[in-house]
All heavy atoms as an XYZ file, in Angstrom:
952
protein
N     130.483    106.934     94.729
C     129.978    105.718     94.040
C     128.548    106.012     93.557
O     127.734    106.507     94.277
C     129.978    104.560     95.031
C     129.558    103.272     94.474
S     129.841    101.992     95.669
C     129.520    100.589     94.696
N     128.291    105.637     92.345
C     127.000    105.861     91.721
C     126.014    104.765     92.080
O     126.376    103.583     92.125
C     127.137    105.882     90.189
C     127.197    107.249     89.601
C     127.119    107.199     88.097
O     128.215    107.086     87.522
O     126.003    107.247     87.533
N     124.800    105.148     92.336
C     123.726    104.157     92.671
C     123.383    103.349     91.449
O     123.290    103.888     90.320
C     122.531    104.889     93.206
N     123.103    102.066     91.617
C     122.719    101.174     90.536
C     121.193    101.206     90.340
O     120.658    100.802     89.354
C     123.194     99.755     90.758
C     124.706     99.711     90.685
C     125.206     98.294     90.800
C     126.714     98.344     90.730
N     127.348     97.074     90.688
N     120.514    101.620     91.447
C     119.030    101.705     91.394
C     118.601    102.950     92.219
O     119.269    103.327     93.129
C     118.389    100.522     92.075
C     118.666     99.253     91.407
C     118.053     98.110     92.237
C     119.052     97.002     92.387
N     118.748     96.029     93.427
N     117.463    103.492     91.794
C     116.902    104.636     92.556
C     115.438    104.361     92.786
O     114.751    103.855     91.933
C     117.067    105.956     91.784
C     118.462    106.494     91.865
C     118.473    107.960     91.540
C     119.891    108.532     91.797
N     119.868    109.949     91.783
N     115.013    104.782     93.998
C     113.577    104.634     94.394
C     112.701    105.395     93.367
O     113.048    106.494     92.989
C     113.436    105.198     95.786
C     111.950    105.269     96.167
C     111.337    104.148     96.699
C     111.289    106.462     96.063
C     109.987    104.222     97.021
C     109.931    106.549     96.395
C     109.296    105.412     96.895
O     107.989    105.497     97.262
N     111.631    104.737     92.946
C     110.670    105.370     92.080
C     109.307    105.557     92.738
O     108.780    106.662     92.787
C     110.485    104.496     90.809
C     109.651    105.106     89.762
C     110.104    106.180     88.991
C     108.387    104.636     89.504
C     109.291    106.781     88.019
C     107.573    105.191     88.509
C     108.023    106.263     87.779
N     108.742    104.489     93.343
C     107.469    104.614     94.056
C     107.117    103.410     94.842
O     107.711    102.292     94.620
C     106.363    104.886     93.054
C     106.058    103.701     92.143
S     104.707    103.953     90.933
C     103.306    103.524     91.942
N     106.174    103.491     95.725
C     105.523    102.418     96.481
C     104.075    102.385     96.128
O     103.489    103.482     95.918
C     105.667    102.584     97.995
C     107.107    102.406     98.491
O     107.795    101.455     98.080
O     107.569    103.263     99.298
N     103.456    101.233     96.141
C     102.020    101.134     95.979
C     101.497     99.759     96.397
O     102.271     98.822     96.507
C     101.589    101.421     94.529
S     102.148    100.193     93.356
N     100.216     99.660     96.638
C      99.604     98.373     96.892
C      99.336     97.692     95.548
O      99.142     98.356     94.545
C      98.275     98.519     97.635
C      98.460     98.777     99.085
N      98.425    100.052     99.655
C      98.750     97.941    100.097
C      98.668     99.955    100.935
N      98.835     98.703    101.248
N      99.271     96.363     95.569
C      98.949     95.602     94.423
C      97.433     95.635     94.282
O      96.675     95.324     95.208
C      99.383     94.131     94.573
C      99.003     93.180     93.476
C      99.857     93.454     92.245
C      99.190     91.724     93.970
N      96.943     96.076     93.109
C      95.499     96.165     92.849
C      94.969     94.899     92.150
O      95.715     94.269     91.420
C      95.159     97.376     91.977
N      93.726     94.532     92.469
C      93.092     93.450     91.712
C      93.581     92.064     92.063
O      93.341     91.107     91.335
N      94.257     91.873     93.203
C      94.800     90.578     93.563
C      93.730     89.505     93.516
O      93.969     88.408     93.020
C      95.430     90.640     94.964
C      95.855     89.322     95.480
C      95.994     89.334     96.996
C      96.044     87.987     97.610
N      94.788     87.351     97.813
N      92.559     89.781     94.023
C      91.516     88.775     94.141
C      90.956     88.353     92.766
O      90.246     87.338     92.695
C      90.392     89.263     95.055
C      89.605     90.418     94.547
C      90.191     91.776     94.954
O      91.383     91.955     95.021
N      89.313     92.767     95.150
N      91.254     89.082     91.722
C      90.743     88.748     90.386
C      91.748     88.015     89.483
O      91.448     87.695     88.367
C      90.316     90.013     89.664
C      89.276     90.825     90.449
C      89.610     92.050     91.006
C      88.013     90.305     90.692
C      88.675     92.730     91.748
C      87.069     91.042     91.440
C      87.433     92.245     91.951
O      86.512     92.934     92.704
N      92.950     87.774     90.031
C      94.037     87.247     89.187
C      94.631     86.000     89.843
O      93.990     85.357     90.631
C      95.039     88.337     88.839
C      94.404     89.452     88.090
N      94.011     89.346     86.779
C      93.957     90.680     88.464
C      93.443     90.464     86.393
N      93.362     91.274     87.428
N      95.846     85.685     89.529
C      96.466     84.417     89.911
C      97.296     84.410     91.204
O      98.022     83.462     91.480
C      97.427     83.928     88.764
C      96.644     83.653     87.482
O      95.496     83.291     87.526
O      97.292     83.869     86.406
N      97.144     85.438     91.996
C      97.982     85.526     93.269
C      97.739     84.342     94.160
O      98.694     83.822     94.739
C      97.692     86.859     93.970
N      96.502     83.900     94.309
C      96.218     82.802     95.200
C      96.893     81.486     94.732
O      97.239     80.646     95.536
C      94.726     82.566     95.374
C      94.072     83.711     96.159
O      94.793     84.427     96.875
O      92.840     83.880     96.028
N      97.089     81.361     93.437
C      97.699     80.150     92.877
C      99.189     80.041     93.279
O      99.711     78.911     93.370
C      97.564     80.177     91.392
C      97.782     78.806     90.771
C      97.326     78.721     89.299
O      96.420     79.455     88.890
O      97.996     77.975     88.575
N      99.827     81.181     93.527
C     101.264     81.135     93.892
C     101.491     81.814     95.248
O     102.634     82.211     95.583
C     102.132     81.825     92.779
C     102.100     80.977     91.519
C     101.664     83.257     92.482
N     100.451     81.981     96.025
C     100.525     82.742     97.311
C     101.664     82.293     98.205
O     102.378     83.068     98.778
C      99.178     82.678     98.043
C      99.180     83.469     99.270
C      99.240     83.019    100.531
C      99.091     84.917     99.395
N      99.226     84.055    101.434
C      99.141     85.227    100.756
C      99.032     85.939     98.483
C      99.072     86.531    101.250
C      98.920     87.226     98.942
C      98.979     87.558    100.323
N     101.833     80.991     98.279
C     102.879     80.417     99.199
C     104.306     80.739     98.730
O     105.260     80.595     99.470
C     102.725     78.869     99.354
C     102.803     78.162     98.028
O     102.366     78.665     96.988
O     103.372     76.999     98.057
N     104.437     81.181     97.488
C     105.774     81.534     96.975
C     106.059     83.058     97.029
O     107.198     83.504     96.828
C     105.912     81.115     95.499
C     105.803     79.586     95.416
C     106.000     79.096     94.050
C     105.825     77.584     94.035
N     106.674     76.947     93.039
N     105.017     83.863     97.360
C     105.184     85.308     97.445
C     105.659     85.681     98.832
O     104.977     85.411     99.810
C     103.868     85.996     97.103
C     103.263     85.665     95.712
C     101.946     86.369     95.530
C     104.274     86.083     94.628
N     106.810     86.241     98.909
C     107.462     86.647    100.169
C     107.980     88.070    100.059
O     108.128     88.567     98.934
C     108.677     85.751    100.488
C     108.388     84.221    100.367
C     107.710     83.711    101.601
C     107.568     82.212    101.521
N     106.256     81.712    101.734
N     108.299     88.664    101.176
C     108.956     89.965    101.137
C     110.248     89.841    100.340
O     110.991     88.889    100.497
C     109.212     90.503    102.564
C     110.127     91.721    102.596
C     107.902     90.793    103.286
N     110.513     90.782     99.472
C     111.679     90.863     98.627
C     111.532     90.002     97.347
O     112.478     89.951     96.529
C     112.976     90.535     99.327
C     114.164     91.258     98.748
O     113.976     92.419     98.264
N     115.290     90.663     98.735
N     110.447     89.303     97.098
C     110.242     88.553     95.879
C     110.261     89.572     94.728
O     109.560     90.548     94.777
C     108.916     87.787     95.907
O     108.956     86.822     96.918
C     108.650     87.117     94.581
N     111.046     89.269     93.719
C     111.092     90.154     92.531
C     109.906     89.829     91.605
O     109.638     88.655     91.313
C     112.434     90.032     91.805
C     112.583     91.073     90.703
C     113.973     91.280     90.192
O     114.855     90.539     90.680
O     114.158     92.135     89.327
N     109.327     90.839     91.094
C     108.164     90.718     90.169
C     108.474     91.512     88.914
O     109.331     92.419     88.908
C     106.905     91.266     90.821
C     106.575     90.617     92.157
C     105.497     91.434     92.907
C     106.119     89.189     92.004
N     107.731     91.246     87.854
C     107.969     91.910     86.560
C     106.756     92.803     86.269
O     105.623     92.446     86.529
C     108.171     90.914     85.468
C     108.522     91.545     84.132
C     108.911     90.535     83.158
C     109.304     91.250     81.843
N     110.106     90.470     80.945
N     106.996     94.009     85.752
C     105.959     94.884     85.324
C     105.778     94.740     83.809
O     106.756     94.781     83.063
C     106.297     96.305     85.668
C     106.526     96.611     87.137
C     106.881     98.050     87.359
C     105.329     96.229     87.954
N     104.529     94.489     83.380
C     104.252     94.269     81.979
C     103.132     95.155     81.522
O     102.032     95.146     82.115
C     103.875     92.756     81.760
C     103.538     92.496     80.306
C     104.974     91.818     82.222
N     103.352     95.853     80.460
C     102.306     96.722     79.907
C     101.165     95.910     79.308
O     101.434     95.035     78.485
C     102.919     97.634     78.836
C     101.990     98.624     78.230
C     101.577     99.726     79.166
N     100.782    100.713     78.457
C      99.485    100.734     78.397
N      98.773     99.829     78.965
N      98.866    101.673     77.704
N      99.970     96.136     79.709
C      98.787     95.375     79.216
C      97.937     96.322     78.365
O      96.968     96.917     78.830
C      97.984     94.879     80.398
C      96.785     94.023     79.990
O      96.559     93.903     78.778
O      96.112     93.537     80.877
N      98.308     96.470     77.100
C      97.639     97.443     76.212
C      96.249     97.004     75.802
O      95.450     97.762     75.340
C      98.486     97.777     74.964
C      98.796     96.480     74.187
C      99.750     98.495     75.326
C      99.454     96.754     72.814
N      95.913     95.702     75.982
C      94.595     95.211     75.606
C      93.585     95.211     76.807
O      92.498     94.705     76.655
C      94.733     93.830     75.041
C      95.564     93.822     73.763
C      95.754     92.444     73.197
O      95.117     91.481     73.662
O      96.581     92.338     72.283
N      93.999     95.768     77.919
C      93.073     95.795     79.084
C      91.931     96.723     78.804
O      92.079     97.903     78.563
C      93.891     96.275     80.305
C      93.113     96.121     81.592
O      92.033     96.730     81.730
N      93.684     95.406     82.513
N      90.697     96.220     78.880
C      89.514     96.994     78.528
C      89.048     97.877     79.672
O      88.201     98.736     79.478
C      88.391     96.069     78.069
C      87.893     95.096     79.067
C      86.843     94.154     78.474
C      86.409     93.130     79.486
N      85.419     92.206     78.957
N      89.595     97.673     80.874
C      89.200     98.467     82.039
C      90.081     99.654     82.321
O      89.653    100.595     82.973
C      89.150     97.554     83.275
C      88.244     96.397     83.137
C      88.746     95.124     82.945
C      86.873     96.540     83.167
C      87.878     94.024     82.733
C      86.010     95.467     82.993
C      86.519     94.184     82.791
O      85.695     93.125     82.626
N      91.316     99.608     81.857
C      92.298    100.660     82.116
C      93.205    100.861     80.904
O      94.020     99.937     80.615
C      93.075    100.293     83.353
C      94.060    101.345     83.756
O      94.238    102.406     83.101
O      94.790    101.117     84.796
N      93.160    102.012     80.274
C      94.004    102.219     79.081
C      95.513    102.276     79.426
O      96.343    102.124     78.557
C      93.546    103.524     78.499
C      92.855    104.205     79.646
C      92.337    103.163     80.536
N      95.844    102.484     80.680
C      97.278    102.568     81.085
C      97.652    101.349     81.977
O      98.576    101.434     82.828
C      97.549    103.818     81.872
C      97.326    105.061     81.017
O      97.850    105.085     79.872
O      96.653    105.978     81.439
N      96.984    100.210     81.809
C      97.163     99.035     82.680
C      98.599     98.507     82.670
O      99.197     98.377     81.587
C      96.221     97.950     82.304
N      99.118     98.257     83.858
C     100.449     97.602     84.025
C     100.237     96.402     84.959
O      99.934     96.558     86.121
C     101.467     98.580     84.631
C     102.790     97.920     84.874
C     101.647     99.829     83.736
N     100.407     95.249     84.378
C     100.292     93.979     85.122
C     101.550     93.749     85.965
O     102.649     94.139     85.577
C     100.082     92.827     84.152
N     101.318     93.099     87.093
C     102.428     92.685     87.965
C     102.486     91.155     87.870
O     101.480     90.482     88.145
C     102.197     93.131     89.435
C     103.343     92.662     90.315
C     102.031     94.655     89.503
N     103.639     90.653     87.441
C     103.791     89.246     87.072
C     104.807     88.572     87.963
O     105.937     89.075     88.131
C     104.134     89.114     85.586
C     104.366     87.679     85.206
C     103.042     89.732     84.716
N     104.458     87.392     88.472
C     105.393     86.573     89.191
C     105.844     85.431     88.274
O     104.991     84.744     87.663
C     104.711     85.936     90.477
C     105.558     84.882     91.128
C     106.705     85.219     91.846
C     105.254     83.548     90.962
C     107.462     84.218     92.413
C     106.003     82.531     91.540
C     107.131     82.875     92.267
O     107.913     81.891     92.850
N     107.125     85.190     88.212
C     107.672     84.095     87.365
C     107.988     82.897     88.269
O     108.873     82.985     89.171
C     108.960     84.574     86.656
C     109.667     83.465     85.875
C     108.960     83.133     84.666
N     109.676     82.131     83.869
C     109.197     81.493     82.866
N     107.969     81.724     82.440
N     109.887     80.588     82.176
N     107.277     81.789     88.094
C     107.510     80.579     88.805
C     108.547     79.764     88.036
O     108.246     79.195     86.998
C     106.226     79.766     88.971
C     106.377     78.591     89.853
O     107.507     77.976     89.930
O     105.406     78.191     90.530
N     109.806     79.770     88.512
C     110.878     79.124     87.779
C     110.715     77.621     87.748
O     111.093     76.965     86.776
C     112.218     79.488     88.422
C     112.609     80.970     88.213
C     112.715     81.399     86.763
O     113.012     80.554     85.880
O     112.544     82.581     86.500
N     110.186     77.022     88.822
C     109.995     75.540     88.839
C     109.060     75.115     87.720
O     109.296     74.142     87.047
C     109.343     75.105     90.175
C     110.280     75.094     91.360
C     109.564     74.689     92.627
O     108.503     73.944     92.498
O     110.048     75.098     93.673
N     107.935     75.836     87.562
C     106.947     75.481     86.535
C     107.223     76.144     85.209
O     106.504     75.883     84.236
C     105.559     75.903     87.032
C     105.179     75.094     88.276
C     104.090     75.703     89.084
N     102.763     75.775     88.475
C     101.715     76.231     89.136
N     101.778     76.569     90.365
N     100.556     76.285     88.504
N     108.228     77.039     85.190
C     108.497     77.813     83.946
C     107.228     78.467     83.409
O     106.917     78.345     82.247
C     109.151     76.882     82.874
C     110.490     76.390     83.231
C     111.503     77.521     83.310
O     111.814     78.179     82.306
N     112.108     77.702     84.443
N     106.549     79.196     84.346
C     105.284     79.790     84.001
C     105.159     81.176     84.679
O     105.629     81.360     85.789
C     104.186     78.878     84.543
C     102.804     79.144     83.968
C     101.814     78.073     84.440
O     102.177     77.025     84.939
O     100.607     78.357     84.231
N     104.497     82.102     83.990
C     104.252     83.433     84.510
C     102.806     83.511     85.047
O     101.902     82.962     84.409
C     104.445     84.471     83.404
C     105.874     84.651     83.011
O     106.775     84.373     83.831
O     106.121     85.091     81.890
N     102.641     84.200     86.156
C     101.317     84.393     86.750
C     101.081     85.870     86.979
O     101.838     86.564     87.689
C     101.312     83.670     88.143
C     101.414     82.193     88.021
C     102.606     81.558     87.984
C     100.218     81.400     87.917
C     102.700     80.193     87.859
C     100.312     80.035     87.794
C     101.551     79.407     87.772
N     100.037     86.398     86.425
C      99.620     87.800     86.694
C      98.960     87.778     88.072
O      97.925     87.146     88.286
C      98.617     88.294     85.653
S      97.996     89.921     86.054
N      99.596     88.460     89.072
C      99.064     88.485     90.390
C      98.220     89.719     90.663
O      97.642     89.832     91.767
C     100.165     88.288     91.459
C     101.185     89.421     91.435
C     100.862     86.933     91.247
C     102.115     89.447     92.645
N      98.190     90.626     89.768
C      97.434     91.882     89.953
C      97.981     92.985     89.058
O      98.686     92.722     88.098
N      97.695     94.236     89.450
C      98.073     95.366     88.633
C      98.573     96.528     89.484
O      98.212     96.621     90.697
C      96.829     95.879     87.851
C      96.571     95.012     86.643
C      95.866     93.834     86.732
C      96.995     95.395     85.359
C      95.611     93.013     85.647
C      96.752     94.617     84.259
C      96.074     93.410     84.401
O      95.851     92.648     83.324
N      99.315     97.407     88.881
C      99.631     98.674     89.520
C      98.325     99.475     89.532
O      97.621     99.494     88.548
C     100.734     99.461     88.706
C     102.020     98.663     88.660
C     100.958    100.864     89.315
C     102.684     98.385     89.949
N      97.972    100.098     90.651
C      96.702    100.828     90.706
C      96.555    101.873     89.583
O      97.536    102.522     89.237
C      96.735    101.528     92.079
C      97.670    100.723     92.920
C      98.679    100.184     91.916
N      95.393    102.013     89.053
C      95.170    102.889     87.913
C      95.456    104.357     88.262
O      95.840    105.130     87.412
C      93.729    102.771     87.382
O      92.803    103.128     88.375
N      95.383    104.716     89.515
C      95.683    106.069     89.950
C      97.194    106.349     89.915
O      97.600    107.508     90.051
C      95.134    106.319     91.321
O      95.726    105.436     92.272
N      98.024    105.329     89.737
C      99.438    105.490     89.852
C     100.241    104.876     88.721
O     101.449    104.737     88.789
C      99.900    104.843     91.161
C      99.232    105.412     92.380
C      99.668    104.750     93.659
O     100.828    104.762     93.930
O      98.766    104.248     94.385
N      99.585    104.463     87.621
C     100.275    103.708     86.595
C     100.661    104.411     85.306
O     101.332    103.863     84.454
C      99.473    102.445     86.220
C      98.128    102.785     85.568
O      97.833    103.955     85.294
N      97.340    101.769     85.309
N     100.208    105.661     85.135
C     100.424    106.316     83.820
C     101.869    106.455     83.430
O     102.202    106.180     82.291
C      99.721    107.707     83.851
C      99.682    108.357     82.470
C      98.581    109.393     82.426
C      98.362    109.918     81.054
N      97.853    108.939     80.093
N     102.740    106.917     84.292
C     104.119    107.096     83.981
C     104.811    105.758     83.640
O     105.543    105.663     82.652
C     104.913    107.769     85.091
C     104.511    109.216     85.278
C     105.225    109.869     86.478
O     105.577    109.164     87.447
O     105.389    111.091     86.474
N     104.518    104.769     84.460
C     105.132    103.425     84.219
C     104.627    102.909     82.891
O     105.384    102.348     82.053
C     104.733    102.436     85.353
C     105.460    102.870     86.631
C     105.199    101.035     85.000
C     105.063    102.101     87.836
N     103.291    103.046     82.630
C     102.749    102.552     81.325
C     103.441    103.199     80.127
O     103.740    102.533     79.192
C     101.220    102.827     81.315
N     103.639    104.507     80.222
C     104.291    105.227     79.125
C     105.727    104.745     78.857
O     106.109    104.455     77.731
C     104.318    106.760     79.433
O     102.966    107.204     79.580
C     105.012    107.540     78.332
N     106.440    104.574     79.937
C     107.857    104.111     79.823
C     107.858    102.657     79.251
O     108.617    102.405     78.335
C     108.560    104.165     81.201
C     108.726    105.656     81.573
C     109.871    103.443     81.159
C     109.088    105.873     83.028
N     107.052    101.764     79.746
C     107.001    100.400     79.242
C     106.565    100.372     77.783
O     107.112     99.600     76.956
C     106.115     99.511     80.077
C     106.530     99.256     81.520
C     105.476     98.518     82.288
C     107.892     98.551     81.553
N     105.586    101.199     77.451
C     105.062    101.202     76.087
C     106.114    101.701     75.083
O     106.086    101.320     73.910
C     103.850    102.162     76.024
C     102.958    101.843     74.845
C     101.615    102.558     74.998
O     100.972    102.462     76.063
O     101.197    103.203     74.037
N     107.079    102.484     75.564
C     108.131    102.933     74.681
C     109.311    101.984     74.592
O     110.354    102.295     74.075
C     108.636    104.329     75.193
C     107.631    105.423     74.997
S     107.288    105.818     73.255
C     105.798    104.888     72.889
N     109.159    100.768     75.132
C     110.139     99.726     74.980
C     111.154     99.587     76.093
O     112.064     98.779     75.954
N     111.003    100.323     77.177
C     111.934    100.227     78.281
C     111.505     99.149     79.281
O     111.196     99.408     80.412
C     112.094    101.611     78.972
C     112.687    102.615     78.076
C     112.048    103.488     77.247
C     114.081    102.822     77.886
N     112.917    104.254     76.558
C     114.215    103.884     76.940
C     115.264    102.289     78.397
C     115.403    104.381     76.470
C     116.474    102.786     77.951
C     116.539    103.788     77.025
N     111.411     97.921     78.811
C     110.836     96.833     79.600
C     111.604     96.387     80.806
O     111.025     95.904     81.763
C     110.587     95.596     78.689
C     109.604     95.939     77.542
O     108.667     96.680     77.792
N     109.892     95.404     76.384
N     112.916     96.594     80.814
C     113.739     96.124     81.919
C     114.241     97.272     82.788
O     115.191     97.098     83.542
C     114.890     95.284     81.442
C     114.468     93.978     80.810
O     113.441     93.445     81.298
O     115.051     93.515     79.868
N     113.600     98.397     82.720
C     114.097     99.602     83.471
C     113.683     99.552     84.959
O     114.343    100.108     85.792
C     113.658    100.886     82.798
C     114.448    102.042     83.309
C     112.161    101.127     83.017
C     114.290    103.340     82.503
N     112.607     98.815     85.246
C     112.072     98.788     86.612
C     112.450     97.526     87.321
O     112.482     96.461     86.755
C     110.565     98.920     86.606
C     110.045    100.259     86.115
C     109.460    100.339     84.859
C     110.225    101.394     86.847
C     108.991    101.535     84.382
C     109.769    102.612     86.391
C     109.158    102.706     85.131
N     112.693     97.684     88.641
C     112.815     96.549     89.522
C     111.619     96.638     90.501
O     111.502     97.664     91.175
C     114.108     96.519     90.312
C     114.184     95.403     91.307
C     115.428     95.515     92.177
O     116.495     94.988     91.753
O     115.302     96.060     93.306
N     110.746     95.644     90.532
C     109.600     95.643     91.390
C     109.751     94.501     92.379
O     109.955     93.359     91.986
C     108.344     95.501     90.559
S     106.816     95.420     91.489
N     109.595     94.838     93.662
C     109.721     93.803     94.730
C     108.604     93.955     95.708
O     108.093     95.083     95.941
C     111.044     93.897     95.454
C     112.219     93.551     94.548
C     113.523     93.391     95.369
N     114.625     93.067     94.518
C     115.068     91.852     94.252
N     114.448     90.823     94.787
N     116.082     91.641     93.438
N     108.241     92.849     96.332
C     107.272     92.897     97.425
C     107.953     93.471     98.646
O     108.989     92.959     99.047
C     106.719     91.517     97.716
C     105.917     90.982     96.530
C     105.821     91.548     98.992
C     105.454     89.535     96.660
N     107.411     94.559     99.220
C     108.020     95.120    100.397
C     107.309     94.747    101.667
O     107.892     94.822    102.783
C     108.148     96.660    100.284
O     106.931     97.236     99.884
N     105.983     94.355    101.571
C     105.316     93.776    102.738
C     104.099     93.014    102.323
O     103.538     93.236    101.211
C     104.893     94.898    103.706
O     103.899     95.732    103.166
N     103.750     92.053    103.144
C     102.576     91.186    102.920
C     101.785     91.131    104.232
O     102.362     90.888    105.280
C     102.952     89.768    102.458
C     103.699     89.815    101.129
C     101.743     88.874    102.379
C     104.136     88.453    100.692
N     100.473     91.324    104.124
C      99.608     91.167    105.271
C      98.375     90.405    104.821
O      97.432     90.949    104.289
C      99.189     92.555    105.806
C      98.260     92.449    107.001
O      97.852     91.361    107.401
N      97.900     93.609    107.546
N      98.451     89.089    104.988
C      97.361     88.218    104.440
C      96.040     88.413    105.159
O      94.980     87.979    104.665
C      97.777     86.755    104.410
C      98.040     86.155    105.778
C      98.568     84.719    105.686
O      97.748     83.863    105.475
O      99.770     84.557    105.745
N      96.018     89.114    106.286
C      94.749     89.314    107.009
C      94.078     90.626    106.601
O      92.932     90.888    106.945
C      95.003     89.384    108.529
C      95.449     88.020    109.009
C      95.708     88.017    110.533
C      96.147     86.617    110.913
N      96.457     86.466    112.306
N      94.726     91.409    105.802
C      94.162     92.731    105.323
C      93.174     92.450    104.160
O      93.149     91.327    103.623
C      95.304     93.628    104.824
N      92.488     93.511    103.808
C      91.607     93.467    102.640
C      92.465     93.092    101.405
O      93.643     93.475    101.322
C      90.946     94.838    102.405
C      89.998     94.892    101.295
N      90.430     95.046     99.965
C      88.656     94.761    101.238
C      89.383     95.073     99.203
N      88.296     94.889     99.901
N      91.929     92.293    100.461
C      92.764     91.877     99.289
C      93.506     93.005     98.604
O      94.637     92.815     98.101
C      91.772     91.201     98.366
C      90.728     90.686     99.283
C      90.592     91.700    100.399
N      92.905     94.193     98.532
C      93.556     95.329     97.861
C      94.702     95.955     98.724
O      95.425     96.814     98.252
C      92.534     96.414     97.549
C      91.470     96.041     96.551
C      92.007     95.945     95.116
O      92.847     96.735     94.701
O      91.594     95.002     94.399
N      94.832     95.474     99.944
C      95.855     95.995    100.816
C      96.905     94.936    101.265
O      97.729     95.213    102.100
C      95.222     96.625    102.079
C      94.158     97.622    101.802
C      94.724     98.885    101.192
O      95.717     99.427    101.660
N      94.103     99.344    100.149
N      96.765     93.699    100.751
C      97.587     92.616    101.248
C      99.053     92.676    100.797
O      99.914     92.252    101.553
C      96.999     91.295    100.786
C      95.734     90.924    101.592
C      95.139     89.575    101.167
O      95.388     89.081    100.079
N      94.358     89.023    102.036
N      99.285     93.114     99.587
C     100.666     93.169     99.058
C     101.012     94.575     98.748
O     100.373     95.286     98.039
C     100.797     92.274     97.794
C     100.506     90.815     98.167
C     102.212     92.433     97.177
C     100.554     89.886     96.981
N     102.204     95.014     99.293
C     102.712     96.348     99.086
C     103.993     96.195     98.262
O     104.857     95.322     98.556
C     103.009     97.019    100.432
C     103.059     98.540    100.351
C     101.964     99.273     99.998
C     104.256     99.193    100.636
C     102.041    100.683     99.896
C     104.315    100.559    100.568
C     103.200    101.293    100.208
O     103.263    102.667    100.139
N     104.119     97.011     97.240
C     105.274     96.926     96.303
C     106.168     98.127     96.409
O     105.678     99.249     96.675
C     104.726     96.834     94.850
C     103.690     95.767     94.553
C     103.086     96.002     93.152
C     104.276     94.406     94.659
N     107.437     97.873     96.148
C     108.404     99.004     96.014
C     108.959     98.855     94.600
O     109.414     97.756     94.207
C     109.533     98.911     97.055
O     108.941     99.099     98.342
C     110.556    100.013     96.825
N     108.960     99.969     93.876
C     109.483     99.949     92.505
C     110.671    100.905     92.440
O     110.602    102.055     92.897
C     108.366    100.410     91.507
C     107.222     99.434     91.593
C     108.923    100.507     90.092
C     105.958     99.902     90.875
N     111.775    100.431     91.818
C     112.946    101.197     91.645
C     113.282    101.278     90.145
O     112.919    100.341     89.391
C     114.115    100.593     92.409
C     113.916    100.646     93.937
C     115.081    100.056     94.659
C     114.841    100.151     96.167
N     115.978     99.621     96.916
N     114.022    102.257     89.792
C     114.530    102.410     88.416
C     115.961    101.980     88.416
O     116.777    102.402     89.255
C     114.418    103.854     87.891
C     115.018    104.038     86.532
C     113.002    104.304     87.904
N     116.279    101.028     87.489
C     117.681    100.546     87.340
C     118.490    101.459     86.454
O     117.959    101.950     85.456
C     117.643     99.126     86.841
C     116.961     98.125     87.758
C     117.110     96.687     87.302
C     116.142     96.399     86.186
N     116.150     94.995     85.820
N     119.721    101.598     86.776
C     120.677    102.367     85.970
C     120.889    101.687     84.618
O     121.034    100.470     84.529
C     122.001    102.521     86.670
C     122.981    103.387     85.946
C     124.187    103.720     86.805
C     125.172    104.590     86.118
N     124.628    105.927     85.759
N     120.863    102.474     83.580
C     121.133    101.934     82.220
C     122.650    101.678     82.136
O     123.454    102.598     82.273
C     120.705    102.966     81.169
C     120.831    102.478     79.783
O     121.502    101.471     79.538
N     120.214    103.117     78.839
N     123.012    100.439     81.923
C     124.435    100.063     81.894
C     125.076    100.183     80.512
O     126.223     99.801     80.336
C     124.603     98.659     82.450
O     123.848     97.759     81.674
N     124.321    100.720     79.559
C     124.881    100.780     78.189
C     125.840    101.904     78.024
O     125.783    102.946     78.625
C     123.724    100.950     77.190
C     122.883     99.734     77.104
C     121.753     99.951     76.132
C     120.834     98.739     76.118
N     119.739     98.858     75.247
């Protein structure tokens, strides 16, 4: 049987304290699915990849932080080339007592192309 997803990487969520994570903190749980969005206009990082939570109740997207700049180049390249739905990003752990840069840990997988 062929796998539908394959492990790609793990990382901490960067910049949580500068974005909207606190606004939706009570909705962020282990296994919450998040979206990766290429942020080509980011003046601090030319390879910026935003991590976005979709609040279905409010029909609104919240940028909760970024993939760390030390780990985002490959993802940025793939997203920039139009492969927007290739990644599955989920929260794998939350530690609200940790430093903000260590509070949310993400697991990213690559989804099989079903075409």
